[in-house]
C-alpha positions as CSV (number, residue, x, y, z in Angstrom):
1,M,14.3,17.3,9.1
2,D,16.4,14.7,10.1
3,Y,15.6,12.3,7.6
4,S,17.6,9.0,7.8
5,L,17.2,5.4,7.1
6,N,20.2,4.8,9.5
7,R,17.9,6.2,12.4
8,P,14.6,6.0,12.1
9,D,13.7,6.8,15.3
10,K,15.2,9.8,15.0
11,T,13.7,9.9,11.5
12,I,10.2,9.8,13.6
13,E,11.3,12.4,16.1
14,A,11.6,14.3,13.0
15,F,8.3,14.2,11.2
16,Q,6.8,14.2,14.8
17,Q,8.7,17.7,15.3
18,A,6.8,18.6,11.4
19,L,3.6,17.6,12.6
20,S,3.4,19.5,15.8
21,I,3.8,22.8,13.6
22,N,0.7,21.8,11.0
23,L,-0.8,18.3,11.4
24,E,-2.8,19.0,7.7
25,R,0.7,17.3,6.3
26,A,0.2,14.4,4.2
27,D,3.4,14.3,3.0
28,A,5.0,14.1,6.9
29,W,2.1,11.9,7.8
30,Y,3.1,9.8,4.5
31,S,6.7,10.0,5.4
32,L,6.1,8.8,9.2
33,G,4.0,5.5,7.6
34,L,6.8,4.4,5.5
35,T,10.0,4.6,8.6
36,Y,7.1,2.9,10.9
37,I,7.3,0.1,7.9
38,L,11.2,0.1,8.7
39,L,10.5,-0.7,12.2
40,N,7.7,-3.5,11.7
41,Q,5.7,-1.4,13.8
42,L,2.7,-1.7,10.8
43,A,-0.2,-0.2,13.1
44,K,1.1,2.7,13.4
45,A,2.4,2.7,9.7
46,I,-1.6,2.2,8.6
47,E,-2.4,4.8,11.2
48,A,0.1,7.4,10.0
49,F,-1.5,6.1,6.2
50,R,-4.7,6.7,7.4
51,Q,-3.9,10.2,8.0
52,A,-2.0,11.1,5.3
53,L,-5.4,10.1,3.4
54,S,-7.5,12.1,5.4
55,I,-5.6,15.1,4.2
56,N,-4.7,13.8,0.5
57,P,-7.4,10.8,-0.5
58,G,-6.3,11.0,-4.1
59,N,-2.8,9.6,-3.5
60,A,-2.6,6.0,-5.3
61,N,0.7,5.3,-3.3
62,I,-1.1,5.9,0.3
63,W,-3.6,3.7,-0.5
64,Y,-1.4,1.0,-2.3
65,N,0.9,1.2,1.1
66,L,-2.1,1.3,3.2
67,G,-3.2,-2.3,1.3
68,T,0.3,-3.7,1.6
69,M,0.0,-3.0,5.1
70,Y,-3.4,-4.5,6.4
71,G,-2.1,-7.4,3.8
72,K,0.8,-7.8,6.0
73,L,-1.8,-8.3,9.2
74,N,-4.1,-10.3,6.9
75,Q,-7.0,-8.1,7.2
76,Y,-7.4,-8.8,3.3
77,D,-10.9,-7.2,2.8
78,Q,-9.2,-4.1,4.0
79,A,-5.8,-4.4,1.8
80,I,-8.8,-5.2,-1.1
81,E,-10.8,-1.6,-0.3
82,A,-7.5,0.0,-0.5
83,F,-5.7,-1.9,-3.6
84,Q,-8.9,-1.0,-5.6
85,Q,-9.2,2.7,-4.4
86,A,-5.7,2.9,-5.5
87,L,-6.9,1.6,-8.9
88,R,-9.4,3.8,-9.1
89,I,-7.1,7.1,-9.2
90,N,-4.2,5.6,-11.4
91,P,-5.5,2.3,-13.1
92,E,-2.0,1.4,-14.5
93,H,-0.3,0.9,-11.0
94,A,0.4,-2.8,-12.3
95,Q,2.4,-3.5,-8.4
96,A,-1.2,-2.6,-6.7
97,W,-3.2,-5.2,-9.9
98,R,-0.8,-7.8,-8.3
99,E,-1.1,-7.1,-4.8
100,L,-5.2,-7.2,-4.9
101,G,-5.2,-10.3,-6.9
102,L,-2.7,-11.7,-4.1
103,A,-5.1,-10.9,-1.5
104,H,-8.1,-11.5,-3.8
105,H,-6.4,-15.3,-3.9
106,L,-5.7,-15.3,0.0
107,S,-9.2,-14.9,0.6
108,G,-10.6,-16.7,-1.7
109,H,-12.0,-14.9,-4.0
110,Y,-10.5,-16.7,-7.4
111,E,-13.3,-15.1,-10.0
112,Q,-11.9,-12.0,-9.2
113,V,-8.3,-13.2,-9.0
114,T,-9.1,-14.0,-12.6
115,E,-10.1,-10.1,-13.2
116,V,-7.1,-8.9,-11.9
117,Y,-4.7,-11.2,-14.3
118,K,-6.9,-9.7,-16.9
119,Q,-6.4,-6.0,-16.0
120,L,-2.6,-6.9,-15.7
121,K,-2.4,-8.5,-19.0
122,V,-4.0,-4.9,-20.6
123,H,-1.6,-2.6,-17.6
124,A,1.6,-4.7,-17.3
125,P,2.1,-8.1,-19.4
126,R,5.3,-8.3,-17.8
127,K,4.0,-8.5,-14.6
128,A,0.4,-10.2,-15.6
129,D,3.0,-13.5,-16.6
130,S,4.8,-13.4,-13.4
131,F,1.7,-13.3,-11.4
132,L,-0.3,-15.9,-13.3
133,R,3.2,-18.2,-12.5
134,Q,3.3,-17.3,-8.9
135,V,-0.4,-16.9,-8.0
136,V,-2.7,-18.1,-10.6
137,M,-0.9,-21.4,-11.7
138,P,2.4,-21.9,-8.7
139,G,3.9,-25.3,-8.9
């Protein structure tokens, strides 16, 4: 495949060609989603990640990236759900904890923000301190 971050249009063509041969390639769907992010085509990225998850629902990174896309679109309930799925699969995914806390904060779920902070203290103390300064107690 012609995979080049300098030519995302060509990269998309290559992934689409691979998927035309085999639609069951979760890795191709996932990479296609990442490429759509480069083009700021978030809805297409979400669709590609959902396709990847229909094939490989146990991949925490796909769930994390799906949550990130929902967060960018201010769809915080969907983001929270995706981050929670990522964390069920990999409770050590510190960035998913952080993004989950941010989504809760932006949704006004402040009690959950505190719970996320506690989990970050366990799984990634340095990220927890940053999260505390930037999200819980900014200013």
